[in-house]
C-alpha positions as CSV (number, residue, x, y, z in Angstrom):
1,M,0.0,0.0,0.0
2,T,1.0,3.6,-0.5
3,P,2.9,5.0,2.5
4,L,1.3,8.1,4.0
5,V,3.4,11.0,5.5
6,L,1.3,13.2,7.8
7,L,2.5,16.8,8.6
8,P,0.9,18.5,11.6
9,G,0.2,22.2,12.0
10,M,2.2,24.7,13.9
11,M,3.1,23.7,17.5
12,C,1.3,20.4,17.0
13,D,2.5,16.8,16.7
14,A,1.1,13.4,15.8
15,R,-1.7,13.8,18.3
16,L,-3.3,16.2,15.9
17,F,-3.9,13.1,13.7
18,A,-4.6,10.5,16.4
19,P,-8.1,9.6,15.1
20,Q,-6.9,9.2,11.6
21,I,-3.7,7.2,12.5
22,A,-6.0,4.9,14.6
23,A,-8.4,4.4,11.8
24,L,-6.1,4.2,8.8
25,S,-2.9,2.6,10.0
26,G,-4.3,-0.9,9.5
27,Q,-4.4,-0.3,5.8
28,W,-1.7,2.2,5.0
29,P,1.9,2.6,6.4
30,I,1.8,5.9,8.3
31,L,4.7,8.3,9.3
32,S,3.8,11.4,11.2
33,A,6.9,13.7,10.5
34,P,7.9,16.5,13.0
35,I,8.4,20.0,11.4
36,G,10.3,22.0,14.0
37,A,14.1,21.4,13.6
38,C,14.7,24.1,10.9
39,D,13.7,27.7,10.4
40,T,12.8,27.7,6.8
41,V,10.1,25.8,4.8
42,E,12.7,24.7,2.3
43,A,14.9,23.1,5.0
44,L,12.0,21.5,6.7
45,A,10.9,20.0,3.4
46,S,14.4,18.8,2.6
47,E,14.7,17.1,5.9
48,I,11.4,15.2,5.4
49,L,12.6,14.0,2.0
50,S,15.8,12.7,3.6
51,Y,14.0,10.1,5.5
52,A,10.6,9.6,3.7
53,P,10.0,6.6,1.6
54,P,11.0,6.7,-2.1
55,R,7.3,7.3,-3.2
56,F,4.6,8.4,-0.8
57,A,1.4,10.3,-0.3
58,I,1.5,13.4,1.8
59,A,-1.1,15.1,3.9
60,G,-0.6,18.3,5.9
61,L,-2.8,20.5,8.0
62,S,-2.2,24.2,8.3
63,M,1.6,24.7,8.6
64,G,1.9,21.1,7.7
65,G,0.1,21.8,4.3
66,I,2.6,24.6,3.7
67,V,5.5,22.3,4.3
68,A,3.8,19.6,2.2
69,M,3.6,22.0,-0.8
70,E,7.3,22.7,-0.5
71,V,8.0,18.9,-0.4
72,L,6.0,18.6,-3.7
73,R,7.9,21.4,-5.1
74,Q,11.3,19.9,-4.4
75,A,10.5,16.4,-5.3
76,P,7.3,16.1,-7.5
77,D,8.4,12.7,-8.8
78,R,8.2,11.2,-5.2
79,I,4.7,12.4,-4.5
80,C,1.9,10.1,-5.6
81,G,-0.8,11.9,-3.6
82,L,-1.4,15.4,-1.9
83,A,-3.8,16.3,0.8
84,L,-4.1,19.8,1.8
85,L,-6.1,20.6,4.9
86,D,-7.0,24.0,6.4
87,T,-3.9,25.6,4.9
88,N,-2.8,28.4,2.6
89,P,-0.7,28.3,-0.6
90,L,0.2,32.0,-0.5
91,A,3.2,33.8,0.9
92,E,2.6,35.5,4.3
93,K,1.0,39.0,4.3
94,D,3.1,41.9,5.6
95,E,0.8,42.6,8.5
96,V,1.0,39.0,9.7
97,K,4.8,39.1,9.2
98,A,4.9,42.2,11.4
99,R,3.4,40.2,14.3
100,R,5.9,37.4,14.1
101,Q,8.9,39.1,15.9
102,P,6.9,40.4,18.9
103,Q,5.7,36.9,19.5
104,I,9.1,35.3,19.1
105,D,10.5,37.8,21.5
106,A,7.7,37.0,24.0
107,V,8.3,33.3,23.7
108,L,12.0,33.6,24.2
109,G,11.2,35.6,27.3
110,G,9.4,32.6,28.8
111,Q,5.7,33.4,27.7
112,L,5.2,30.5,25.5
113,R,1.8,29.6,27.1
114,A,0.7,33.2,27.0
115,V,1.4,33.4,23.2
116,M,-0.2,30.1,22.5
117,A,-3.3,31.1,24.5
118,E,-3.5,34.4,22.4
119,E,-2.9,32.3,19.1
120,M,-5.3,29.5,19.8
121,K,-8.3,31.9,19.8
122,P,-11.5,30.0,20.4
123,N,-13.1,31.3,17.2
124,Y,-10.6,29.1,15.3
125,L,-12.7,26.2,16.4
126,T,-16.4,25.6,16.3
127,D,-18.6,25.8,19.3
128,G,-18.8,22.0,19.6
129,P,-18.8,20.0,22.8
130,N,-15.1,19.1,22.4
131,R,-13.7,22.6,22.0
132,S,-12.3,22.9,25.4
133,A,-10.6,19.6,25.3
134,I,-9.2,20.3,21.9
135,L,-7.8,23.7,23.1
136,D,-6.2,21.9,26.1
137,L,-4.6,19.3,23.8
138,C,-3.2,22.1,21.6
139,M,-1.7,23.7,24.7
140,E,-0.2,20.4,25.8
141,M,1.3,19.7,22.3
142,A,2.7,23.3,22.2
143,T,4.4,23.1,25.7
144,D,5.8,19.7,24.9
145,L,7.4,21.0,21.8
146,G,8.8,24.1,23.4
147,P,10.1,27.6,22.6
148,E,12.8,26.6,20.1
149,V,10.2,24.9,17.9
150,F,8.0,27.9,18.1
151,V,10.8,30.2,16.9
152,N,11.8,28.0,14.1
153,Q,8.1,27.6,12.9
154,S,7.4,31.2,13.1
155,R,10.5,32.2,11.0
156,A,9.6,29.5,8.4
157,L,6.0,30.7,8.1
158,R,7.0,34.4,8.0
159,D,9.5,33.7,5.0
160,R,7.5,31.0,3.1
161,P,7.2,31.2,-0.7
162,D,4.0,31.3,-2.7
163,Q,3.3,27.8,-3.9
164,S,0.6,28.6,-6.5
165,A,2.9,27.5,-9.4
166,T,3.6,24.3,-7.5
167,L,0.0,23.4,-7.2
168,R,-0.7,24.4,-10.8
169,A,1.9,22.0,-12.1
170,Y,0.6,19.0,-10.0
171,D,-1.8,16.6,-11.8
172,G,-1.9,13.7,-9.4
173,A,-4.4,12.7,-6.8
174,A,-5.3,15.6,-4.6
175,L,-7.6,16.4,-1.8
176,V,-8.4,19.9,-0.6
177,L,-10.3,19.9,2.6
178,C,-11.3,22.5,5.2
179,G,-13.6,23.1,8.1
180,R,-16.6,25.2,7.0
181,E,-15.9,27.7,10.0
182,D,-12.2,27.9,9.6
183,T,-11.4,31.7,10.1
184,L,-7.6,31.3,10.0
185,C,-7.5,29.5,6.5
186,P,-11.0,30.2,5.1
187,V,-12.9,28.4,2.5
188,S,-11.9,30.9,-0.2
189,R,-8.3,29.8,0.2
190,H,-9.3,26.2,-0.5
191,E,-11.4,27.2,-3.4
192,L,-8.2,28.9,-4.8
193,M,-6.2,25.7,-4.3
194,H,-9.0,23.6,-5.9
195,S,-9.0,26.0,-8.9
196,L,-5.2,25.5,-9.3
197,M,-5.7,21.8,-9.1
198,P,-8.9,21.1,-10.9
199,Q,-8.5,17.4,-10.6
200,S,-8.5,17.6,-6.9
201,R,-11.4,16.4,-4.6
202,F,-12.7,19.4,-2.7
203,E,-14.4,18.7,0.6
204,I,-15.8,21.0,3.3
205,I,-16.4,19.6,6.6
206,E,-19.4,21.0,8.3
207,D,-19.4,21.9,12.1
208,A,-15.6,22.3,12.0
209,G,-13.1,25.1,12.2
210,H,-9.4,25.0,11.7
211,L,-8.8,21.4,13.2
212,P,-11.3,19.1,11.5
213,T,-9.1,16.2,12.3
214,L,-10.1,16.6,15.9
215,E,-13.3,18.5,15.6
216,Q,-15.0,16.1,13.2
217,P,-12.6,13.1,13.0
218,E,-14.9,10.6,11.5
219,R,-15.9,12.8,8.6
220,T,-12.2,13.9,8.0
221,T,-11.0,10.3,8.2
222,A,-13.7,9.3,5.5
223,A,-12.5,12.1,3.2
224,L,-8.8,11.0,3.5
225,T,-9.9,7.4,2.9
226,R,-11.6,8.3,-0.3
227,W,-8.5,10.2,-1.3
228,L,-6.1,7.4,-0.5
229,E,-8.3,4.8,-2.3
230,A,-8.1,6.9,-5.4
231,I,-4.3,6.8,-5.5
């Protein structure tokens, strides 16, 4: 079966995909790759390619999707499937860039939890019954990863390239998926990615915000399964 590489979002780890790993690992070999050891998207992607299987499908959520697009740009011949979840193919806007350094300074000053609490705004998630538990898990993942990873990831996101041409050139099996109520990476960004890859399957997960893997795990897993079965 096709190996699947999962790339989590900023300050998240494999626990972001825990329901999907549990459901899919009996059918597909799965590797959840960390993305915090380098401070550029290019270096993060190169590191993943250094230990990934020769050919694989890749799925990334949020920052994980941004890195997945760079993996595709660097090694399109090794990618047999691409899933982009709640992410953004565009370079970072100047007003967002301007907020990065104050956050980095605060984290280096010992305020990781405070910065994460500000970043994990409740309106990134739906008002579902699991919202509090998901936010608690996000804080746990962030504090486990620590300040160095936050700094590296912040710099990588700040300086990331636009990947529109990368997606336009890709004609393989693709899934573009987002939560209907994602305010961080809204539906319009995913409509753009779908237009760049007209062969892609476009799925909107109802009753979910930025983290549908945890907010609506069964629906998200079903969408990923349909994508994997089409590869």
